[in-house]
C-alpha positions in Angstrom: 33.9 96.6 -51.8 32.7 94.9 -48.8 31.4 91.6 -49.5 28.0 91.4 -48.1 27.6 88.8 -45.3 24.7 86.4 -45.7 23.0 85.4 -42.6 23.7 82.2 -41.6 20.8 79.9 -41.0 20.5 78.4 -38.0 19.9 74.9 -37.3 17.2 73.6 -35.5 18.8 72.1 -32.5 16.9 69.1 -30.7 16.7 69.5 -26.9 18.1 66.8 -25.3 14.9 66.0 -23.5 13.7 65.3 -27.1 16.4 62.9 -28.2 15.9 60.7 -25.3 12.4 60.7 -25.2 11.8 57.4 -28.0 14.5 55.4 -26.0 12.4 56.1 -22.8 9.4 55.1 -24.6 11.2 51.8 -25.5 12.2 51.5 -22.0 9.0 51.9 -20.6 7.2 49.8 -22.8 9.6 46.8 -21.7 9.2 47.8 -18.0 5.5 47.5 -18.8 5.7 44.4 -20.9 7.6 42.8 -17.8 5.5 43.6 -15.5 2.2 42.3 -17.1 4.3 39.0 -17.6 5.2 38.4 -14.2 1.3 39.2 -13.3 0.2 36.9 -15.6 2.7 34.0 -14.2 1.5 34.7 -10.8 -2.2 34.8 -11.4 -1.5 31.2 -13.2 0.5 29.9 -10.1 -2.1 31.2 -8.2 -4.8 29.4 -10.1 -2.8 26.2 -9.8 -1.9 26.1 -6.3 -5.5 27.5 -5.0 -7.0 24.5 -4.9 -4.2 22.9 -2.6 -4.4 26.2 -0.5 -8.5 25.6 -0.1 -7.6 21.9 1.0 -5.0 22.8 3.8 -7.6 25.8 4.6 -10.0 23.3 5.1 -8.2 20.7 6.6 -7.2 23.6 9.3 -10.9 24.6 9.8 -11.9 20.9 9.8 -10.1 18.1 11.0 -12.8 15.4 10.0 -12.3 17.1 5.9 -8.7 15.6 6.5 -9.5 12.3 7.8 -12.1 11.6 4.7 -9.6 12.5 2.4 -7.3 9.6 3.8 -7.6 6.1 2.9 -6.1 3.0 4.9 -4.1 2.1 2.0 -1.1 4.9 2.4 2.2 3.1 3.2 3.1 5.4 6.0 0.0 6.7 8.0 0.7 9.7 10.2 2.5 8.6 13.1 3.5 5.4 12.2 1.9 1.9 12.0 0.6 0.6 15.2 -0.6 -2.5 16.4 -4.4 -3.2 15.6 -6.8 -3.6 18.2 -8.1 -7.1 18.8 -11.6 -6.2 17.9 -10.1 -4.6 14.4 -9.4 -1.4 12.5 -10.3 0.0 9.1 -9.1 -2.5 6.3 -5.6 -1.6 4.7 -4.2 -3.6 1.7 -0.4 -2.0 2.0 1.7 -1.6 4.5 5.1 0.0 5.2 8.5 -2.0 3.5 9.8 -2.2 7.0 6.9 -4.3 8.1 4.5 -4.4 11.0 5.2 -3.9 14.4 5.5 -6.7 17.0 2.0 -6.8 18.8 1.9 -10.8 20.3 1.5 -11.0 23.7 3.6 -13.8 25.2 1.7 -16.5 27.1 -1.6 -15.6 25.2 -3.3 -17.9 23.2 -4.5 -17.2 19.4 -6.5 -18.8 17.2 -8.1 -18.0 13.8 -11.5 -18.6 12.0 -11.4 -18.7 8.3 -14.8 -18.3 6.8 -15.0 -19.0 3.4 -17.6 -19.3 0.5 -17.2 -23.2 1.4 -17.8 -23.2 5.1 -15.5 -21.8 8.1 -12.4 -23.8 9.4 -10.3 -22.9 12.6 -6.4 -22.6 12.7 -4.7 -22.7 16.3 -1.9 -20.4 15.7 1.7 -21.4 17.1 4.4 -18.6 17.9 6.5 -21.1 19.4 7.2 -22.4 15.8 7.2 -19.1 13.8 6.4 -16.3 16.1 7.1 -13.7 13.3 4.6 -15.7 11.0 1.6 -15.8 13.5 2.5 -12.2 14.0 2.4 -11.0 10.3 -0.8 -13.1 10.2 -2.8 -11.9 13.2 -1.8 -8.0 12.4 -2.9 -8.2 8.9 -6.1 -10.2 9.2 -7.0 -7.5 12.4 -6.4 -4.9 9.7 -8.7 -7.3 7.4 -5.9 -7.6 4.7 -7.3 -11.0 4.3 -11.1 -10.0 3.4 -12.6 -11.0 0.4 -10.1 -12.5 -1.4 -9.8 -15.5 -3.4 -7.9 -19.0 -3.4 -6.2 -18.6 -6.2 -4.3 -21.6 -5.7 -5.8 -25.2 -5.2 -4.0 -28.7 -5.7 -6.6 -31.5 -5.0 -5.4 -33.8 -2.4 -2.5 -31.1 -1.4 -2.9 -28.0 -0.3 -4.7 -24.7 -1.1 -3.1 -21.3 -0.8 -4.5 -17.9 -0.5 -3.3 -14.4 0.8 -2.7 -12.2 -1.9 -4.7 -9.1 -2.3 -4.9 -8.9 -5.9 -5.4 -12.6 -6.3 -2.4 -12.9 -8.9 -0.2 -15.2 -6.4 2.4 -13.1 -7.2 1.9 -9.6 -4.5 1.7 -9.3 -0.8 1.3 -6.6 1.8 4.3 -4.6 1.0 6.8 -6.2 2.8 8.7 -9.6 2.9 10.5 -11.1 6.3 12.3 -14.1 7.5 11.3 -16.9 10.2 11.9 -19.8 11.8 11.5 -23.3 9.4 10.2 -26.4 10.5 12.1 -30.0 10.2 11.8 -31.9 7.0 8.6 -34.1 7.7 6.4 -31.7 9.6 4.3 -30.3 7.2 1.1 -32.7 7.9 -2.7 -32.5 6.8 -4.3 -29.6 7.9 -0.8 -27.6 8.8 -0.6 -24.1 8.0 2.4 -22.4 6.7 3.7 -19.1 5.3 3.9 -19.4 1.3 6.9 -17.9 -0.7 8.9 -17.8 -3.8 11.9 -17.9 -2.8 13.0 -19.1 0.9 13.1 -16.2 3.7 10.9 -13.8 1.6 7.6 -14.4 3.4 4.5 -11.9 2.8 1.1 -12.6 3.3 0.4 -15.6 1.0 -0.5 -18.9 3.1 -0.8 -22.2 2.6 -3.2 -25.1 4.3 -2.2 -28.8 3.6 -4.7 -31.0 2.8 -2.7 -34.1 3.7 0.7 -35.0 5.1 3.3 -34.3 2.6 7.0 -35.7 4.3 8.8 -34.7 0.6 8.0 -31.1 0.7 11.2 -29.0 1.5 11.2 -27.4 4.8 11.1 -24.0 2.9 7.7 -22.5 4.3 7.4 -21.3 8.1 4.7 -23.7 9.8 2.8 -21.2 12.1 -0.6 -23.3 12.5 -2.8 -26.3 12.4 -6.4 -26.7 11.5 -8.0 -27.8 14.5 -11.6 -27.6 12.8 -13.2 -27.5 9.6 -10.5 -29.6 7.3 -13.3 -30.9 5.3 -13.8 -27.3 3.9 -10.2 -27.2 3.2 -10.6 -30.5 1.3 -13.5 -29.0 -0.4 -11.6 -26.1 -1.5 -9.0 -28.1 -2.8 -11.3 -30.7 -5.0 -12.2 -27.5 -7.1 -8.8 -26.9 -8.2 -6.3 -28.7 -10.6 -2.7 -30.6 -10.8 -1.0 -27.3 -11.6 -3.0 -25.4 -9.2 -5.2 -23.8 -11.4 -8.6 -23.8 -9.7 -11.8 -24.9 -12.1 -13.7 -23.2 -9.6 -12.7 -20.0 -7.6 -13.5 -20.4 -4.0 -13.4 -17.1 -1.8 -11.6 -16.3 1.5 -14.7 -14.0 3.3 -13.1 -13.1 6.6 -10.1 -13.6 9.0 -11.2 -13.4 12.7 -8.8 -13.7 15.1 -9.4 -14.7 19.0 -6.9 -13.6 21.7 -7.2 -15.5 25.3 -5.1 -16.0 28.3 
């Protein structure tokens, strides 16, 4: 008797496309999420750099906008540091580490009128004795570096000292230089010399002698002589202390340099 054959159940076969659909969905989510992430980072970077782009665009559109944002205390001005005009330039309180250019004219005479809160005195500058010191002093003065600072050190009957923009006695213009030194015993009443902490490391600070100091070691370039107003220097020194700390702090208001042939 023939055995009755039961009908086989047909298995439902999932179409290949349906099997891969979940994997493709995950891939699409990954790609979509990555795109959104990149877009978010791009927007964030755009938000950060937008002010800079706006500033550059403003500078290209209006050159005066750039000059308004520039300060004269920058160490490296665009185009490099040039010689200041005799009538002066905008004030600078710092200079390139390489120093200042040579701006003295051979054969010309230079004098400096120092105006203080105690009066004024005049210095005849002598580039034959210390040419680099005279040049630095003239350039700094014409950049108004010395305007409205203190005589941070004063010793009665000895000397007064100024030229520190931070008024602490330890800072300078941002550079140092070496210069010729005088013979021992050359410091007289009214002598003007560059001050320094170590020999050969001159900057902007200078001292004015109240009286002769034959015992003073010749470590300070001698670059000028007070020819008028030594009594003003003595008055500032009289308000100092034995260790140099002023009892009354006097101010240097301005240095005006006169150049003549």
